[in-house]
C-alpha positions in Angstrom: 191.6 21.0 38.4 189.2 18.4 37.1 188.2 17.2 40.7 187.6 20.8 41.6 185.4 21.4 38.5 183.5 18.2 39.3 182.9 19.2 42.9 181.8 22.7 41.7 179.4 21.2 39.2 178.0 18.8 41.8 177.5 21.7 44.3 175.8 23.8 41.7 173.4 21.0 40.7 172.7 20.3 44.4 172.0 24.0 45.0 169.6 24.2 42.0 167.8 21.1 43.2 167.4 22.6 46.7 166.1 25.9 45.3 163.6 24.1 43.0 162.4 22.0 45.8 162.0 25.0 48.1 160.0 26.8 45.3 157.7 23.8 44.9 157.2 23.5 48.7 156.4 27.3 48.9 153.9 27.1 46.1 152.2 24.0 47.6 152.1 25.7 51.0 150.2 28.7 49.4 147.3 26.5 48.3 144.6 25.5 50.8 144.8 22.0 52.2 143.4 19.5 49.7 143.9 21.7 46.7 146.5 21.1 43.9 147.2 22.2 40.4 147.5 19.8 37.5 147.3 19.7 33.7 144.5 17.8 32.0 144.2 17.5 28.2 146.5 20.5 27.8 144.4 22.6 30.1 145.6 24.0 33.4 143.4 22.6 36.1 143.1 23.4 39.8 141.3 20.8 42.0 139.8 21.5 45.4 137.3 18.7 45.5 136.3 17.5 49.0 138.8 19.9 50.6 136.3 21.1 53.3 136.4 24.6 52.0 133.9 27.2 53.5 134.7 29.9 50.9 136.2 30.3 47.5 140.1 30.1 47.8 142.0 33.3 47.2 145.2 31.9 45.8 144.0 30.2 42.7 146.5 30.5 39.8 145.2 33.1 37.4 146.0 31.0 34.4 143.6 28.3 35.5 141.3 26.9 32.8 139.3 24.4 34.8 138.4 24.9 38.5 136.9 22.2 40.6 135.4 23.4 44.0 132.8 20.6 44.2 131.9 18.6 47.3 132.8 21.3 49.8 130.9 23.5 52.4 130.8 26.8 50.5 127.6 28.7 51.6 127.8 31.9 49.6 129.3 33.4 46.4 130.3 37.0 46.9 130.7 39.7 44.3 133.9 39.3 42.2 134.6 35.8 43.6 136.4 34.8 40.4 137.5 38.1 39.0 141.2 37.1 38.8 140.5 34.1 36.6 140.2 35.6 33.1 141.1 32.3 31.3 138.6 30.1 33.2 136.6 27.7 30.9 134.9 25.4 33.4 133.8 26.0 36.9 132.4 23.2 39.1 130.6 24.3 42.3 128.3 21.3 42.7 127.6 19.5 46.0 128.2 22.5 48.2 125.9 24.5 50.6 125.5 27.5 48.4 122.3 29.3 49.3 123.1 32.8 48.0 124.8 34.2 44.9 125.5 37.9 45.0 125.1 40.0 41.9 128.5 40.2 40.1 129.8 36.9 41.6 130.7 35.7 38.1 131.8 39.1 36.8 134.8 38.8 34.4 133.9 35.3 33.3 131.4 36.2 30.7 133.6 35.9 27.6 135.4 32.6 28.2 133.5 30.5 30.7 131.4 27.8 28.9 130.4 25.5 31.7 129.1 26.4 35.2 127.8 23.6 37.5 125.7 24.8 40.5 123.8 21.5 40.9 123.1 20.0 44.3 123.3 23.1 46.4 120.7 25.0 48.5 119.6 27.6 46.1 116.0 28.7 46.7 115.9 32.0 44.8 118.6 33.9 42.8 118.3 37.2 40.9 118.8 37.0 37.1 121.4 39.8 37.5 123.8 37.3 39.2 124.2 35.7 35.7 124.2 38.8 33.5 126.6 38.7 30.5 127.3 35.0 31.3 127.6 32.8 28.1 128.2 29.6 30.0 125.8 26.6 30.0 124.5 26.4 33.6 123.5 23.4 35.6 120.9 24.4 38.2 119.4 21.0 39.0 118.8 19.5 42.4 118.3 22.7 44.3 115.3 23.5 46.6 113.8 26.1 44.2 110.9 28.4 45.0 108.9 28.4 41.8 107.9 32.0 41.1 108.4 34.9 38.8 112.1 35.4 39.9 113.0 31.8 38.9 111.1 32.2 35.6 113.1 35.3 34.8 116.4 33.5 35.7 115.6 30.5 33.5 114.9 32.8 30.6 118.3 34.6 31.2 120.7 31.6 31.3 121.4 28.8 28.9 120.8 25.5 30.7 123.2 22.6 30.4 122.0 19.8 28.3 119.9 17.3 30.2 119.7 19.4 33.4 116.4 21.1 32.9 114.4 18.1 34.3 116.3 18.5 37.6 114.9 22.0 38.3 112.0 21.0 40.4 109.6 23.1 42.5 110.5 22.5 46.2 108.0 25.3 47.1 105.7 27.4 44.9 103.4 30.4 45.0 100.8 27.8 44.0 100.7 24.6 46.1 99.8 22.3 43.2 103.2 22.9 41.5 105.3 21.5 44.3 107.3 18.4 43.2 106.9 19.2 39.5 109.6 20.1 37.0 109.7 23.9 36.6 109.8 23.9 32.8 106.7 21.7 32.8 104.9 24.2 35.1 105.7 27.3 33.1 104.5 25.7 29.9 101.0 26.4 31.4 101.6 29.1 34.0 103.1 32.5 33.6 104.3 33.4 37.1 105.3 37.0 36.1 101.9 37.7 34.5 100.2 36.3 37.6 102.3 38.6 39.8 101.3 41.6 37.6 97.6 40.7 37.9 97.9 40.4 41.6 99.6 43.7 41.8 97.0 45.4 39.7 94.2 43.9 41.8 95.9 45.1 45.0 96.2 48.6 43.5 92.6 48.7 42.5 91.5 47.5 46.0 93.7 50.2 47.6 92.3 52.9 45.3 88.7 51.8 46.0 89.5 51.9 49.7 90.7 55.5 49.5 87.7 56.5 47.3 85.3 54.9 49.8 87.0 56.9 52.6 86.6 60.2 50.8 83.0 59.5 50.0 82.3 58.5 53.6 83.9 61.7 54.8 81.9 63.9 52.4 78.6 62.2 53.4 79.5 62.7 57.1 80.5 66.4 56.4 77.2 67.1 54.6 75.1 65.4 57.3 76.9 67.2 60.1 76.2 70.6 58.4 72.6 69.6 57.8 72.3 68.8 61.5 73.9 72.1 62.5 71.6 74.0 60.2 68.5 72.2 61.7 69.6 73.0 65.2 70.2 76.6 64.3 66.7 76.9 62.8 65.1 75.3 65.8 67.0 77.8 68.0 65.7 80.7 65.8 62.2 79.5 66.1 62.4 79.5 69.9 63.3 83.2 70.0 60.8 86.1 70.2 59.6 87.2 66.8 61.5 90.5 66.7 64.8 89.0 67.8 64.2 86.0 65.4 63.8 88.3 62.4 67.0 90.1 63.3 68.9 86.7 63.7 67.4 85.5 60.4 68.5 88.7 58.6 72.0 88.3 60.1 72.1 84.7 59.0 71.0 85.5 55.4 73.6 88.3 55.1 76.3 85.9 56.4 75.3 83.3 53.9 75.3 85.8 51.0 
C-alpha cells in the first residue's frame, strides 16, 4: 500500500508541476516579446523597455502599478490607451517617437497616476484636453516644441515634474527670436495667447474695414451712375422740339413725384 501511495503522491506532485509550468508559459506567451512582469518595492511592475514596440500593448495586467514603455518606437497615443489600468501609479513613455496624443489618451488615470514621463519624444503641439483631470507630475522635456498659445495653455494645465521645466525648449516659435530658448523663460515676458487675441482682433478690424470700403465704393458708384443717367436724359430732353420737350418734362416730373 505504501509504495502505491508514494507513487500516487509523486504523480500528483508531477502533475501539479506540469500544470503550473504550463500556466506560466501561457502567461508569458500572452505578453509581447521583451515584456515581463515583476515586483519592485512591493509594487507590481510591468517592463517593456527596449522591446521594439510600435503601439501600447493590449495585454498589460490590470493590477499593474508601474509601467515602463520607454525606449520603443511608439508614434501615437490613442484615446483610452490605458483605460484598463486603474491602479497605475507611474507611467514611463520616454524615448519613443510619440508625435501625437489624442484627447482622452490618459482617461481613467486621473485619480491614482502620480508620475508621467513623456520626455525625449517628437511632441510639437498637444492640446491641453489630452491631460484633463490628470493629477500626475509630467515630464515634457526634450521634445521639438512649437512655442505658441497652445503650449502656453498646456503648461498652465499640467504640473511639471521637478527639474524638467528647463528642458522644454522652443524648437520653433511664432516669433523667431524665441527659438532655442526655454519656454518658461519666454513666457515670463511674452503672452502668446494675448498676442493671438490681438492678431485676431486686428484681422477682424481689417476685414470689417474692407467690407465697409466695398459698401461705400458701391454707393458712390451707384450715385454717380444715376447722376450720369440723369444728365444724359436732360441732354436728350433739350434736343427735342419745345412742345414735345415740355410733355416729356411733365411726364418725368410726374414719374418722380
